[in-house]
ROVOFI-947846 format. One record per residue (C-alpha): residue in one letter; x, y, z. Coordinates in pm, whole numbers, padded with zeros to 5 digits, always signed. Layout:
! residues N
AXYZ
...
! end
This chain:
! residues 223
M+17497+01960+06177
D+17258+01807+06429
A+17107+01466+06384
S+16770+01492+06217
H+16468+01271+06248
D+16465+01164+05883
E+16502+00788+05909
G+16131+00732+05853
S+15851+00604+06070
D+15876+00252+05925
F+16237+00220+06037
W+16166+00330+06393
G+15846+00128+06403
Q+16047-00189+06344
K+16267-00102+06641
K+15974-00106+06882
S+15948-00485+06843
K+16292-00522+07006
I+16184-00389+07347
Q+16161-00618+07651
P+15997-00530+07984
G+16230-00435+08270
D+16290-00633+08588
G+16258-00342+08831
H+16617-00329+08953
Q+16750+00004+09077
L+16943+00241+08853
K+17311+00252+08945
P+17455+00603+08968
F+17709+00706+08708
R+18072+00700+08824
W+18350+00899+08661
W+18557+00587+08592
Q+18275+00456+08370
M+18324+00744+08129
L+18476+00531+07850
E+18235+00239+07880
R+17895+00380+07972
T+17672+00679+07923
L+17357+00792+08103
F+17089+01039+07995
Y+16775+01169+08165
A+16433+01272+08037
P+16219+01444+08304
M+15854+01451+08197
N+15571+01686+08285
T+15280+01444+08304
Q+14912+01521+08275
D+14829+01370+08613
G+15072+01604+08788
Y+15311+01332+08906
P+15674+01387+08801
R+15830+01108+08599
T+16193+01083+08500
Y+16311+00838+08239
A+16678+00749+08233
V+16857+00569+07949
S+17181+00385+08024
V+17398+00254+07740
N+17700+00029+07792
F+17925+00066+07489
F+18087-00272+07557
D+17759-00462+07569
W+17795-00719+07291
D+17416-00754+07275
D+17396-00381+07196
N+17116-00297+07438
A+16996+00017+07612
D+16842+00000+07959
V+16553+00234+08034
Y+16460+00334+08388
L+16147+00504+08515
N+16189+00699+08841
G+16503+00501+08913
K+16365+00151+08847
H+16436-00067+08545
H+16151-00013+08301
A+16261-00174+07973
R+16553-00310+07775
A+16579-00225+07408
K+16792-00359+07126
L+16969-00071+06953
P+16882+00123+06752
A+16550+00160+06931
S+16240+00375+06954
I+16108+00340+07309
P+15749+00450+07383
V+15725+00677+07688
E+15455+00906+07818
G+15401+01187+07571
G+15616+01047+07294
E+15914+00823+07225
I+16282+00810+07310
E+16501+00725+07013
V+16847+00581+07081
A+17115+00482+06832
T+17491+00439+06848
T+17791+00462+06618
F+18141+00317+06636
Y+18244+00626+06834
G+17950+00657+07073
L+17599+00795+07032
K+17423+00929+06727
R+17075+00972+06879
M+16943+01017+07231
H+16630+01217+07158
F+16279+01253+07294
V+16037+01280+07002
A+15685+01416+07052
P+15390+01301+06838
T+15416+01632+06651
G+15769+01539+06541
E+15931+01795+06768
E+16242+01648+06925
Q+16478+01729+07208
V+16809+01581+07317
L+16795+01415+07659
K+17006+01563+07940
P+17337+01380+07990
D+17456+01286+08337
G+17698+01552+08455
A+17976+01297+08520
S+17950+01134+08177
A+18172+01227+07883
E+17871+01380+07708
G+17784+01574+08022
L+18135+01713+08058
R+18135+01811+07690
A+17801+01989+07737
K+17941+02180+08036
F+18241+02286+07828
A+18004+02413+07557
Q+17822+02624+07817
R+18143+02771+07957
R+18322+02825+07624
P+18052+02845+07354
V+18274+03003+07087
L+18559+02757+07132
S+18307+02473+07144
R+18162+02575+06807
V+18511+02602+06657
I+18595+02250+06774
G+18270+02119+06626
I+18338+02286+06291
L+18694+02151+06283
A+18569+01797+06353
A+18324+01818+06061
L+18591+01962+05830
I+18839+01687+05921
L+18590+01414+05836
L+18485+01587+05515
I+18848+01624+05401
L+18937+01265+05486
L+18622+01120+05329
P+18731+01133+04961
I+19077+01002+05053
G+18925+00699+05221
V+18674+00638+04941
L+18946+00649+04675
Q+19161+00409+04874
I+18873+00164+04906
I+18805+00181+04532
E+19173+00119+04462
V+19183-00189+04686
V+18858-00330+04549
S+18956-00271+04186
Q+19265-00487+04231
T+19073-00794+04347
G+19013-01082+04109
L+18636-01037+04106
A+18652-00666+04024
A+18900-00734+03740
N+18613-00882+03540
F+18427-00551+03545
M+18686-00274+03567
D+19051-00190+03511
P+19277-00153+03816
F+19232+00191+03969
T+19507+00399+04125
S+19407+00675+04364
P+19521+01018+04243
I+19580+01115+04607
N+19904+00961+04730
L+20002+01074+05076
P+20334+00991+05249
E+20319+00677+05460
W+20405+00872+05776
T+20070+01055+05752
S+19864+00738+05804
T+19882+00735+06184
P+19819+01111+06236
L+19525+01105+05995
L+19380+00800+06169
L+19409+00973+06508
L+19249+01288+06369
S+18957+01092+06228
I+18905+00909+06559
L+18914+01234+06759
A+18675+01400+06514
G+18439+01103+06533
I+18445+01108+06914
E+18377+01483+06918
R+18076+01436+06690
A+17945+01151+06907
L+17987+01346+07233
T+17773+01627+07092
L+17527+01388+06921
R+17595+01536+06581
N+17547+01306+06285
H+17507+01355+05912
W+17472+01082+05652
L+17767+01216+05449
I+18006+01349+05712
D+17961+01046+05936
M+17894+00782+05671
D+18168+00557+05810
T+17975+00527+06139
G+17640+00425+05994
S+17676+00048+05988
E+17482+00012+06316
W+17161+00102+06133
F+17171-00222+05938
G+17238-00462+06220
! end
């Protein structure tokens, strides 16, 4: 399921106030060894005056300030606090992250039509996109498996959270202790954790996000 533009105009309108003007420094090219720490996307624009303009959005996943840097024709144009809606010619670029990577990197036209920006070919998202082009059937299977894994693990995690919360002193005043009806062997904890991480990364690399399937990655929206 692809990410949809259903967060509401008020939400994205608030994000525009977090944009600072750029300082004009040059965009650094993406290097393969930055794959785990950075991502870079491009948005070439067909402008009315006939001059080509290319916006680039660089996100450093280890930036504690949680910013995205926007470049126009290779020069630093703006810095935005994530999640952000960044005004550009002909529309806006919406950027948001999750614990596993990206959840939005979309150009949105005034009509509401949206398009995913083009990832740099050396980035993890770019390599995943190339794999999807070469092996479309296998790529779809992997995407479906990732969604199924998260859907299957979701109720297990929710029940475990309820069990832990119900046994706290505060919850005891409102409810009886709850025991999850799903009791898995202890040895399954690590494999299930790894599966959930891999599924989350797969969803982030393909910019797929759904409020239910990916609900454990939505905390960034309330920062």
